[in-house]
Structure formats: C-alpha cells, structure tokens
N, C-alpha and C positions, 0 to 999 in steps of 0.2 A: 864223721864218726865211723870208726871201724867196727864191724861186727866182732864181738868179743870171742877170742879163742880161749876158752875157759878151762882151767885145770881145777876141777871142782873137788870138794871134799866130801860130797855126798851124792845121793841119787837125784834123778831129775825132779822128783816131787816128794814132799814130806809125807809122812804117814797121815792118812786121812784126807789126802788130796782128792778132788773130784775125779771120777773116772771118765767123765764126759770130755772128750777132746773136741776142740773147736774145728770148724771147717778149714781154718788156716793153719792148724798144727802141722808140723813137718812129718808126722807119722808116728807109729808106735816106737817105744824106746828101743834102742839098739841092744843086741844081746851082749855085746862087749862094753865094758867101761871104756872111757876115753884112753887111748894108748898113751903110755908113759914114754914120750919121745920128744925130740926137739921140734917136731911139727906142731906141737901144741903151744909153742912160744908165740912171739909176735908174728903178725901176718907177714908172710915171706914174699917178697917181690922176686919173681923169677929173673935170672940173668938175661939181660937183653930186653926186658920189658920195662915200660915206664908206668903204665896205668893198671895193669892186670896182675892180680896175685891170687894165691890159693891159701886157704886157712881151714883148719878143722875146728868147727864151732859146736860146742855142746848145745847151745840154744837152738841151733838149726838141725841138730842131731846128725851131723856128718860134714861133708865137704862143701865149702862155699868157694865159688870163684868170685873174687871181688873186682870191681872197677872203681879206681880211685878218681872221683870227681873233684878232688881238692888238691891239685898239684901245687897251688899257692898256699896251702895249709891255712886258709882263711876260715875262721870260726867265730860265731857270736857268743860262744861260751868259753870260759877258762876253768873248766871243772877241776876241783881239788884232786880228783882221782885220775886225771888225764895223763897218759903216758907219751903223748905226741911231743916231738921236739920241734918247736917253732922258732928256734933261734936263728934259722936261715930260711925265712919264707921266700918263695919265688914271687916274681912281680906279677905274673899273670895267673889267674885262676880259671883257666880255660882248657878244655880237652881237645887234642888234635884227633879228629874223628877217624881219619883213615888209619892212623897209627894204632889207636885204641881198638878199632874193629879187627885189625890184623892180629894184634896181640890176643884178643879174646878168642878168635878162631884157633889160634895156636894152642892156647891153654885148654879150650874145649876139646880139641883133638887129643891132647894128652889124657884128659879125663875119660872121654868116651872110648878111647882105644886102650884103656887100662895101662897106660904108660907112666902114670904118676909114680909107680913103685920104682921106676928107674932113677928117681931123684933120691938123694941120700936121706933127706928128712922124712920121706914117706916109705922107705924101704921095709920097715917093720910094722907098718900100720895095717890092722885087719882090713880085708877087702871091703867089708860093708861100710867102713868109715870113709872109703874113697869113692863112694857112689855120690854123684853130684846131687845136692839138694836144691840149691838156688844160685842165681847170679845176683850178687849184692851190689847196689849202687851206694858207695860209702867213701871213706877216705880219712886222711889225717886232718879233718876239719869238718865243716858243715856242707854236705854235698849240694844242698839247694842253693848255695851261693855260687855254684859254677855258672859262669857267664853264658855258656851255651848248654844249659841244663836240658832244655827240650830237645835240641838236636842230638845230644848224647843219648838220651833215653830212646829217641827214634833209631839211632844207630844200633843200639843193643837189641831193640825189638826187631829191627831188620835182619840181624844175624839169626835170630830165632825163627823169623818168618820164612827164611829161605828153605827150611826143612832139611838142612844138612845134618842136624843133630836131633836126637829125641827131645821132646818138649821139656823146657826147663822154666821154672818160675823166676820172675825178676822181683827183687826186694829192695825197697829204698829204706835205708837206715838214717834217721834224721833226728835232730833235737827239736824239730817242730817250728823253729823261729821263722823259716822262710816259706812255709807252705802256702801263704797267702799271695806270694809274688806271682804276677801274671806269667812270667817265664816258667815257673814251677807248675802252675796250674795247667799250662799247655803240655808240659811234659807228662804230668800224671794222667792226663786224658788219653795218652797213648798206651797206658797199661791196660791189661784185661782184667776180668773179674777174678782170675786165679792168682794174679800177682799180689804182692803184699807191701804194706807200709808199716814200718816199726818206728814208733815215736817215743822219744825220751820224756819221762815225767818223774823226776826225782824228789819232788817237794809238793807240799800242800799249801804253802804260803809264799808270798813275795820274799819275806825275810829269809826263809830257808833256801829258796832258790838263789838268792844273793850269796848266801854262805857256801852252798855246795857247788853251784854252777858258775858263780862269779860273773854275772852278765848284766848288761844294761837293758836287756830285753825285758819288757813288762811280763809278769806272770800271766796276766789276763790275755795277752797276745797269744801265748802258747795254748791256753785253754780254748780260746776262740778258734784258733787254727785246727786244733784237734776236733772240736765240735763240728766245724764246717766240713772237714774232710770225712769224718766218721759218720755223718748222716748220709753220705753217698756211697761209702765202701767201708767194710770192716777194717779195723786197724789193730795192731798189737802195741800195747803199752809196755815200754821197758823202764823199769825202775831200779836204779842202783842205789843201795843204802850202805854208805861206808861208816866206819868208826872214825871220828874226827877228834884228834887230841885225846884219845882214849874214851870218848863219850859215844854211846849209842844214840840213834835217833830218839828224841824224847817222845813219850806217849802222846802228848798233845799235838805234835807234828804229824804223827801217824794218823791220828784222828782227823786232822785237817786234810791230809792226803786222801783219806777214804771219802770224806765229804765231797771232794772235788770229783772223784770217780763217780759217786752217786749223782752229782749234778750233771756230769757229762751224759750219764745214762738217761736222766730225766729230759735232756735236750734231744734225745734220739740218737746219740752216738752209739755206733755198733763196735763194741770192744770185744774182739774175738778172744783175746788172751792178755793177761797181765803177767809179765816176767819179773820176778823178784830175785835179785842177785846182789853181789858185792864185788868190790875190786879184788883181783887176785894177783896183781903184779905191783911192783914198787911204783909209787906215784912220784911225779916231779916235785910235788908239794910235801914238805915234812908234816907229819902229824896225821896223815890219812892212811888208814889201814883196813884190813878185811874184817867184815862183820861176820860173826860165827854162823854156821848153818842153823844152829838152834834158834838164834835171834831172827834170822831170815824166815825160818819156818813159822815162828810165832806171828811175824808181820803178815805173812801170806795167809795164815789161817784166819786172822782177823779180817783181812781184806775179803777173803772168800766168804766168810760167814755174814759179813755186813753188806756186801754188794751183790752176792750171788754170781760173781764173775768167775770164769776159769782162771786159776792162778797157779803158776808153776814156779818152783824154786830151782835156781841153778847156782 
C-alpha cells in the first residue's frame, strides 16, 4: 500500500471536528493548501532508485520518503480503488538491503539539505511542504509480505540510529493482513514508541470487505490483528470509502463499521486517529469513483459522535 498523495477538495477536517489532536498526529495543519503541481500525482521514483521515493501526502501533512517493500507487487487485497499496475509482477518480493539503505541516505540528503527544490516536480512547492514528516514502509502491494521484512525494518532503523540526520519517524502502511506473521512481529519490535502503524479498515462486515477489498482474507483476521497490535501500541485506522457504481456506502454498513471500532476499543485497542477519505485518482476498476467531501464529513461526524475517537477527513 502506498501512502496516498492526495489532491483534496476540502480542508483537513470538517466543521465541528474535535480540536484534540492525538499523540500520533503529524502536527498542526500547514498554512498553505497542498500545492497544485505534478508532485501531488502518483508517488515518484527518483531516477536511479529502485526502492525509495518521495511523495507529498496530505494525510501526513507534508513530505514522505517512502521505502517500497513490495518490489514483487504482492498483495492480499485487490481493492476496487487500487491504482497499482500488477500486470508484470516481479518474481521475488525481497528488498536488497544495501541498495535500499544507500538510496535512502541519498534521498534523506536531498531532503535535509533542502535540495528537493532542484527537482522539476518540487520546484514550486512551498518550503514547509518539503519538510520531512516520516519515512514510510509501503509499496505497490502489502509491505508485510516482504520476505525479509524484519531485516528491512532493521536497516531503516540503523540509518536513523547513526545520527547523521535529524530524528525522523518511521511509519508502516498496511492492510493488516500480515501483522500476525512472526517475521512481521520481529520487525515491528524494532520500532520505537514514536513510530507509527497505519492500518486499513474499509468495511464493517465480511461481505463489504469482499466487495471493496476483494480478498480471501477473513475479516476477523484483520480485526484480530488490529486488536493484537493496538493493545501494545497506538495505531491509526485508514478508512477509504468510495462510490461504487454510483452508490454511496449504505447506512447499515457504516453502522457495522462503527460497531467494529467500538468493539476494538472495548478490547483495549489504542486507536490514535481514524482517517476518513476517498479515492482521488482513476481506478483500474470501472465503476469506482470519489465520494464527496460532504458524504465523507457525515461519515466522520457519525464515527466521532458514536465512538469518541479522533476522526479527520481528507
């Protein structure tokens, strides 16, 4: 899963949103709206790099450096809104650690030496949008299926620990289906308390997950994985609500989704933030389109009022 580079049609939060920001929030809203430039398009792989890219992300409130843990584009979901091209998957879903670490240092050099503006896509971006927010473990697939996930996390942590750069947070962006795997548990243990895990939850029922995420993974597996991790560390829930064949998410499905959030809370899950958003780019699947900001805001208000969680709309 790639962290979305979002070209939004409204502000970060709807009117009436809670003013309390969670400990995991990326900080106060930026003074500038997202710049209208090609840098807000698909995540851009720098020339000469295989694993590391930069993207301006509304939900992170600025610059993300991404590490692609999915060179083989392996994913357990086939979401109706997915934009990834998996027509030519690679045979191996493994990261070459030395290559990745060298690329990461190169891009961190560009970011911390304020040299991103020398790249065409970033030339006209406000300086505050080029301040690094996080390094994201992501990709055109499910990053927890990387065969050397733990070693890759350790390599990124090692780059940070060397002290060459100012401290940066590490963020895993996942659909949650692989969080129970021993290799992933070993990798997550290497993160510190300031790092973040963002987990997809687009549905409140197995039927809806089948319709939106198109997966063989059991819905309960996702819930169990969220509950298991979130009892040990706060997580961010990412929920994308699309319009499918002209239809908005039905009210009973939103009610079921809210019940699942409440159930997670009752199990001791620490949910630092719920991100409510929609697709903003053409999908590979016909019939999937953007849900309006008004509809997203209504969903967010209902979640906020019924769960007491911090909810933001993007």
